C-alpha positions as CSV (number, residue, x, y, z in Angstrom):
1,M,57.1,-13.5,30.9
2,P,54.8,-13.3,27.9
3,R,51.1,-13.8,28.7
4,K,50.8,-16.8,26.4
5,K,53.7,-18.7,27.9
6,S,52.6,-17.8,31.4
7,S,49.2,-19.3,30.7
8,V,50.7,-22.5,29.5
9,W,53.0,-22.6,32.5
10,L,50.1,-22.1,35.0
11,R,48.0,-24.7,33.2
12,G,50.9,-27.1,33.4
13,L,51.3,-26.4,37.1
14,D,47.7,-27.2,37.7
15,L,48.1,-30.5,35.9
16,L,51.3,-31.2,37.9
17,A,49.5,-30.3,41.1
18,S,46.8,-32.9,40.4
19,V,49.5,-35.5,39.7
20,M,51.4,-34.6,42.9
21,G,48.2,-35.0,45.0
22,A,47.9,-31.4,46.2
23,P,44.6,-30.9,48.1
24,P,41.9,-29.4,45.9
25,K,40.7,-25.9,46.5
26,K,37.3,-25.7,48.1
27,K,34.8,-23.0,47.2
28,A,33.6,-21.1,50.2
29,T,30.4,-19.0,50.7
30,R,30.7,-15.3,51.4
31,R,29.8,-15.9,55.1
32,K,32.5,-18.6,55.5
33,T,35.1,-16.4,53.7
34,A,34.3,-13.4,56.0
35,A,34.6,-15.7,59.0
36,V,38.0,-16.9,57.8
37,K,39.2,-13.3,57.3
38,I,38.1,-12.3,60.8
39,A,39.7,-15.3,62.4
40,T,42.9,-14.8,60.4
41,N,43.1,-11.1,61.4
42,A,42.6,-12.0,65.0
43,T,45.3,-14.6,64.8
44,L,47.7,-12.2,63.2
45,K,47.0,-9.6,65.9
46,R,47.7,-12.2,68.6
47,A,50.9,-13.3,66.8
48,K,52.2,-9.7,66.6
49,R,51.8,-9.4,70.4
50,A,53.4,-12.7,71.1
51,P,57.2,-13.2,71.2
52,A,58.9,-14.8,68.3
53,S,59.2,-18.5,68.7
54,S,59.1,-21.7,66.8
55,I,56.5,-22.8,64.3
56,S,53.6,-22.1,66.6
57,S,49.9,-22.9,66.3
58,A,49.4,-19.1,65.7
59,S,51.6,-19.2,62.5
60,A,50.2,-22.5,61.5
61,A,46.7,-21.3,61.6
62,T,47.3,-18.9,58.7
63,Q,48.2,-21.8,56.4
64,K,44.9,-22.3,54.6
65,P,44.6,-25.7,53.0
66,H,46.7,-27.9,55.3
67,S,47.2,-26.1,58.7
68,R,47.3,-28.5,61.7
69,S,45.6,-27.8,65.0
70,A,48.3,-29.5,67.0
71,Q,51.7,-28.7,65.6
72,K,54.7,-29.4,67.7
73,V,56.0,-26.2,69.3
74,L,59.8,-26.1,69.5
75,P,61.8,-24.2,72.1
76,G,63.9,-22.2,69.6
77,R,63.2,-18.9,67.9
78,W,61.3,-18.7,64.6
79,L,61.9,-15.2,63.2
80,R,60.1,-13.7,60.2
81,S,61.5,-10.7,58.2
82,F,62.4,-9.3,54.8
83,H,65.7,-8.8,53.1
84,S,66.5,-6.2,50.5
85,A,69.4,-7.1,48.2
86,P,71.4,-4.4,46.5
87,P,69.6,-3.4,43.3
88,A,71.2,-4.7,40.1
89,A,70.2,-4.5,36.5
90,G,68.5,-7.6,35.2
91,H,67.9,-9.2,38.6
92,L,64.4,-10.6,38.8
93,V,64.0,-10.2,42.6
94,N,65.8,-7.9,45.0
95,H,63.5,-8.3,48.0
96,L,62.9,-11.6,49.8
97,A,60.8,-12.6,52.7
98,Y,62.5,-15.2,54.9
99,A,62.1,-17.3,58.1
100,L,65.1,-18.1,60.4
101,Y,65.1,-20.8,63.0
102,L,67.6,-20.5,65.9
103,P,67.8,-23.6,68.1
104,A,67.4,-23.2,71.8
105,S,69.9,-26.0,72.2
106,S,72.7,-23.5,71.5
107,A,73.2,-20.5,73.8
108,T,74.4,-18.3,70.9
109,A,74.1,-18.2,67.1
110,T,77.8,-17.4,66.8
111,G,79.7,-20.2,65.2
112,L,76.6,-22.3,64.4
113,P,76.3,-24.1,61.0
114,L,73.6,-22.8,58.8
115,V,71.3,-24.8,56.5
116,V,69.5,-22.8,53.7
117,M,66.3,-24.5,52.6
118,L,64.5,-23.6,49.3
119,H,60.9,-24.7,49.1
120,G,59.1,-26.0,46.0
121,C,56.0,-24.7,44.2
122,K,52.9,-24.2,46.2
123,Q,54.9,-24.2,49.4
124,N,56.1,-21.6,51.9
125,A,58.6,-21.5,54.7
126,E,56.2,-22.9,57.4
127,S,54.8,-25.8,55.3
128,F,58.3,-26.8,54.1
129,A,59.7,-26.7,57.7
130,R,56.8,-28.8,59.0
131,G,57.0,-31.3,56.2
132,T,60.7,-31.8,56.4
133,R,60.9,-31.5,60.2
134,I,64.1,-29.6,59.6
135,C,63.7,-27.5,62.8
136,E,63.4,-30.6,65.0
137,R,66.7,-31.8,63.4
138,A,68.3,-28.4,64.0
139,E,67.4,-28.6,67.7
140,R,69.0,-32.1,68.0
141,A,72.1,-31.3,65.9
142,G,72.7,-27.7,66.8
143,F,72.4,-25.7,63.6
144,A,70.3,-22.8,62.3
145,V,67.9,-22.9,59.5
146,L,67.3,-20.1,56.9
147,M,64.3,-20.4,54.6
148,P,63.9,-17.8,51.8
149,E,60.4,-17.5,50.5
150,Q,59.3,-16.8,47.0
151,A,56.8,-13.9,46.7
152,K,53.4,-14.5,45.0
153,T,54.0,-11.3,43.1
154,A,57.1,-12.9,41.5
155,H,55.3,-16.2,40.7
156,A,51.6,-16.9,41.3
157,Q,52.4,-20.5,42.4
158,G,55.3,-19.6,44.6
159,C,57.8,-21.2,42.2
160,W,61.4,-20.2,41.9
161,H,62.6,-19.3,38.3
162,W,65.2,-22.1,38.2
163,H,65.3,-22.4,34.5
164,D,66.4,-18.9,33.6
165,D,69.9,-17.6,33.4
166,P,71.1,-17.7,37.0
167,A,72.0,-14.0,36.9
168,H,68.4,-13.2,36.1
169,T,66.8,-15.5,38.7
170,E,66.3,-15.1,42.5
171,A,69.8,-16.5,43.0
172,P,71.6,-13.2,43.5
173,A,69.0,-12.1,46.1
174,V,69.3,-15.5,48.0
175,A,73.1,-15.2,47.9
176,S,72.8,-11.6,49.3
177,L,70.4,-12.9,52.1
178,V,72.8,-15.7,53.1
179,A,75.7,-13.3,53.3
180,A,73.7,-10.8,55.4
181,M,72.6,-13.6,57.8
182,V,76.2,-14.9,58.2
183,G,77.4,-11.3,58.9
184,E,74.5,-10.4,61.3
185,Y,74.4,-13.6,63.4
186,G,78.0,-14.8,63.1
187,F,77.2,-18.2,61.6
188,D,80.2,-20.3,60.7
189,A,80.9,-19.3,57.1
190,Q,82.8,-22.5,56.4
191,R,79.6,-24.6,57.3
192,V,76.8,-23.0,55.3
193,Y,74.8,-25.7,53.4
194,L,72.1,-25.4,50.7
195,A,69.2,-27.7,50.0
196,G,65.9,-27.6,48.0
197,I,63.1,-29.6,46.6
198,S,61.7,-29.5,43.0
199,A,61.9,-25.8,41.8
200,G,63.9,-25.1,45.0
201,A,66.4,-27.8,44.0
202,G,66.7,-26.2,40.6
203,L,67.5,-22.8,42.0
204,A,69.9,-24.4,44.6
205,A,71.9,-26.0,41.8
206,A,72.1,-22.8,39.9
207,L,73.1,-20.9,43.0
208,A,75.8,-23.4,44.0
209,I,77.3,-23.3,40.5
210,R,77.1,-19.5,40.4
211,E,78.5,-18.9,43.9
212,P,80.2,-22.1,45.2
213,Q,82.4,-20.2,47.7
214,R,79.3,-19.6,49.9
215,F,78.4,-23.2,50.4
216,A,80.1,-26.2,51.8
217,A,77.7,-28.8,50.4
218,M,74.4,-29.2,48.7
219,G,71.3,-31.4,48.9
220,L,68.9,-31.7,45.9
221,H,65.5,-33.4,46.3
222,S,63.3,-34.1,43.3
223,G,65.2,-31.6,41.2
224,P,65.7,-31.0,37.5
225,V,68.9,-31.5,35.6
226,F,71.0,-28.3,35.5
227,G,71.5,-26.2,32.4
228,A,69.1,-28.0,30.0
229,A,66.1,-25.6,30.3
230,T,66.2,-22.0,29.1
231,S,62.5,-21.3,28.9
232,T,59.1,-22.2,30.4
233,M,58.4,-24.7,27.6
234,T,61.9,-26.4,27.7
235,A,61.6,-26.5,31.5
236,M,58.4,-28.6,31.2
237,S,60.1,-30.9,28.8
238,V,63.2,-31.4,31.0
239,M,61.0,-32.1,34.0
240,R,59.1,-34.9,32.1
241,R,62.1,-36.6,30.5
242,G,65.5,-35.0,31.5
243,T,67.9,-33.7,28.9
244,R,68.6,-35.3,25.6
245,E,72.2,-33.9,25.8
246,D,75.1,-35.6,27.4
247,P,75.0,-34.2,30.9
248,V,78.8,-34.2,31.2
249,H,79.0,-32.2,27.9
250,L,76.2,-29.9,29.2
251,I,78.1,-29.0,32.4
252,D,81.4,-28.6,30.5
253,T,79.8,-26.0,28.2
254,R,78.5,-24.0,31.2
255,V,81.2,-24.2,33.8
256,D,85.0,-24.2,33.7
257,V,85.4,-27.5,35.6
258,N,89.1,-27.1,36.1
259,R,88.6,-23.9,38.0
260,Y,85.4,-24.8,39.8
261,P,86.2,-25.5,43.5
262,G,83.9,-28.5,43.8
263,M,80.6,-29.0,45.6
264,P,79.8,-32.2,47.6
265,T,76.3,-33.1,46.7
266,I,73.6,-35.5,47.8
267,I,70.7,-36.1,45.4
268,V,67.4,-37.8,46.6
269,H,64.6,-38.7,44.1
270,G,61.4,-40.7,44.0
271,E,61.5,-43.8,41.8
272,L,57.9,-43.1,40.7
273,D,58.2,-39.3,40.4
274,A,55.7,-38.3,37.7
275,V,56.5,-34.6,37.9
276,V,60.3,-34.5,37.6
277,A,61.4,-37.8,36.0
278,K,63.9,-39.9,37.8
279,R,66.3,-39.5,34.8
280,N,66.9,-35.9,36.0
281,A,68.5,-37.3,39.2
282,E,70.7,-39.6,37.3
283,Q,71.9,-36.8,35.0
284,L,72.4,-34.5,38.0
285,T,74.6,-37.1,39.6
286,L,76.8,-37.2,36.5
287,E,77.0,-33.4,36.4
288,F,78.1,-33.0,40.0
289,A,80.5,-36.0,39.7
290,R,82.0,-34.0,36.8
291,L,82.0,-30.7,38.8
292,N,83.9,-32.5,41.6
293,R,86.3,-33.9,38.9
294,L,85.5,-37.5,39.8
295,V,84.7,-38.4,36.2
296,D,86.4,-37.3,32.9
297,E,84.9,-35.6,29.9
298,R,83.5,-39.0,28.7
299,G,81.7,-39.5,32.1
300,E,84.1,-42.4,33.0
301,L,85.5,-42.6,36.6
302,R,88.7,-40.6,36.9
303,V,89.6,-40.8,40.6
304,G,88.2,-42.6,43.6
305,E,85.6,-45.3,43.4
306,Q,81.9,-45.7,42.6
307,R,79.8,-47.9,44.9
308,T,76.2,-49.1,44.3
309,Y,74.0,-50.8,46.9
310,S,70.5,-51.0,48.2
311,R,69.1,-50.6,51.7
312,D,66.0,-49.2,53.6
313,G,63.9,-49.2,50.5
314,A,66.3,-47.2,48.3
315,D,69.0,-47.6,45.7
316,Y,72.3,-45.7,46.3
317,T,75.2,-44.7,44.1
318,D,78.2,-43.2,45.9
319,Y,81.2,-41.5,44.5
320,V,84.0,-41.8,47.1
321,K,87.3,-40.1,47.1
322,G,90.0,-40.6,49.8
323,G,87.5,-42.4,51.9
324,R,85.1,-39.4,51.8
325,N,81.6,-39.5,50.1
326,V,81.6,-36.6,47.6
327,V,78.5,-37.3,45.6
328,R,75.6,-39.6,46.5
329,L,72.4,-40.5,44.6
330,C,69.5,-42.0,46.5
331,V,66.5,-43.3,44.5
332,V,63.6,-44.2,46.9
333,H,61.4,-47.1,45.9
334,G,57.7,-46.3,45.4
335,L,58.1,-42.6,46.1
336,G,56.5,-40.0,43.9
337,H,57.1,-36.2,43.8
338,A,57.5,-35.8,47.6
339,W,60.1,-35.3,50.3
340,S,61.2,-38.8,51.5
341,G,60.4,-39.7,55.1
342,G,58.6,-36.4,55.7
343,D,55.4,-35.5,57.4
344,P,52.6,-36.8,55.1
345,R,50.1,-34.3,56.5
346,E,51.9,-31.7,54.4
347,P,51.6,-31.6,50.6
348,F,54.6,-32.8,48.7
349,H,55.9,-34.8,51.7
350,S,55.7,-38.6,52.2
351,A,56.3,-40.9,55.1
352,R,57.6,-43.4,52.5
353,G,61.4,-44.0,52.3
354,P,64.4,-43.0,54.5
355,D,64.3,-39.7,56.4
356,A,65.7,-37.4,53.7
357,T,66.3,-34.6,56.3
358,A,68.4,-36.8,58.5
359,M,70.3,-38.2,55.5
360,I,71.0,-34.8,54.0
361,W,72.2,-33.4,57.4
362,N,74.4,-36.5,58.0
363,F,76.0,-35.8,54.6
364,F,76.4,-32.1,55.4
365,R,77.9,-32.4,58.8
366,Y,81.2,-33.8,57.5
367,Q,81.7,-31.0,54.9
368,R,83.4,-27.7,55.2
369,R,84.2,-24.9,52.7
370,K,87.8,-23.9,53.2
371,A,88.4,-20.1,53.0
């Protein structure tokens, strides 16, 4: 990325962070900094000696601005490792850190559904797991959770490169990681699901369109419209106002809709999102209604029915075919750029609105990708 554009992007992210309410960084004295380093090193040494478990207080203690002293310890296994994807020309990232949660409620990982979660900017696997409470849901429902993590060496703010050509983003590395995990642990390949927030939602959309055979359904929270941004500057414009193009035409120029196998999708967005405008969610809904061949090239309903209603502080639009909900849009009243119904102690998560984690899983659980 050219230096000039990178500087603009980082300045933009700082502005967006202030809008999103991220906690400000505090300057520390040398003495305090040294004490933090000593405490962190001691914590990491204890963590290495301890058995792998859930999101424990030891791992939480290494999260600087918003760690919690009393995080709930789950009975399952929280595993941390790295994945090396096969090298390929033009691929931005071939090595990914990841976290994997295996619920104690299942005696074996074989045959379990797998939910892949892509965090947003200024997040990591632990903070995203705590904020969404996805591991608690995994324990109750009996599925595994895979959380790829962007490297700070790839992006200083931990953002995924969602607006680039999918072949040149982290999408190939994430796809390789998912395939490796399914092969190693024996997860049910017909029940692999993909979800993300913000930049993670942008990468999830690109990944689902690039490799739909890997995923049975997708959840996009606070994400940008697909295919409209091709650079850092256009990405900022899309986030603020969506695309000026017809979203149906936009998807038709990038995907062979008649050959695309379809992708059941649930989209959640805050009504008052000042970082990624609500219009992005409305345009995403039309794009995935088109990809599932529910609307024609003019965006008019082709098959099934469209239902609109309100409940629990949110407005819904459902595209239903054969009695099955294929595409759903949920716009949460009064919500900004944050995960709906999440843990408000974590940045970019809000207690306001319906529980997005439960809503997304309830949508996923009825979907399967046929071989």
